[in-house]
N, C-alpha and C positions, 0 to 999 in steps of 0.2 A: 505493498500502499501505500501511496504517497506521504512521505516526511509535515504534508499543508493538509492531511488529512487527519495524521494523528494532534496536529499540536488542535487541527478542531476536537476532535476526540476530548481530547486528555481536555481543552475548556469549556463541552461539554458536560460531565461528565465527576469531572474532580469542577472546576470550576464555576460551574455555575447548582447540579444538584450533590453533587456531596461542601458545598455552603450552606445550600440549603436546609439541606438535615441539620449542620448541624446551629444556624441559626436558627430556625422554631424546635428543632430540642435543648436549645440551652432558655432561650424563655420557659415554653410548655412543664418539661419539664420541676422543676421549680412548684411553678403552682402547682400542677397536681401535690409535689409536695406539702404542700400550704395547707391544700384541701384536703392533704393527707391526713394532715399534723395538723385540726381541725377536727375531724368527725373522733379521731386518732380517742382524741380529749373530749368527747359524748357532749361536743360543743361546745365545753363548758366556760373553759381558757381560748386569747384564741394565742397562734403561734408567731412568734413576728413577723413584725412586715416585706413583706417581698420585696421593697424599691428597700430595704437596711441589711435589710440578711445577701446579697453576696459582695466582696470585691469590685474591683476598677481595673485587679491590674494583668487578674488570669484572663478577664478576659480583650481584654489589649493586648495577651499575651496572643491569646487566640484568634484574632483580627489578625496581625500581626502575619503570626507563621504561615494563613490559606491565602489572605490574597497578597502575597509574598509570591507562595511555596507554590500557587496554583499555573499562574500565568510564565513560574521560570520550569515549570513540569513543560506548559507546552513547548518557550524555547526549545529545551531540551528530546525530546521528541521531531519539531525540526531541525530543529539540526544534526539531530544524532550529537548530542552532545555530554559521551559520560558524566561529566564532570559537573556541568552542571544539571541533571539531572540524578546527579546525593546532591546537590545542597538544595534542590525542590522537596525531595528527597525529607532531608532531614527538617527545612522548617517546615512537609506536614508533621511532622512525624514529635514535632517539635505543639504547635499548636495541639494537634490533636490531645497533646500530654495533659498541657495546658486546660483543657477543654475538661475533659476528664475527668482534671484533678481540681477544679472549676464542682463539678457539678458534684463532686467529692463531696467537699465541703459546705456547699451549696445545702444540700441534702441529709446532713448530719445535723446544721442549725436545727434545717425546718422542722426532722423528727419529733417524733412527738414526746413530754415524759415519761417514762415509764414510774 
């Protein structure tokens, strides 16, 4: 297949679909945890506010990793550059790890007290 088709595929799959999954998950999972926490306390005590719970550093790292890694992945496929591919993979991995850590931290803060 052509290098431009590879770049287009990387931008479509990783750049759009992957980032949409991460962005939606970053908003919906804390909301679901907040609702479960409220229900887990028999609706007597509200969990911490959703707006006060997440920090700003890990979501910023997630955004930076994905915003830089996805275009670099497309460039690496288009130009057939292994070094750029490794750099893009590291950026995407870093963004994914930051995203996972942020979600775990948010879910721990929102879980109901037993």
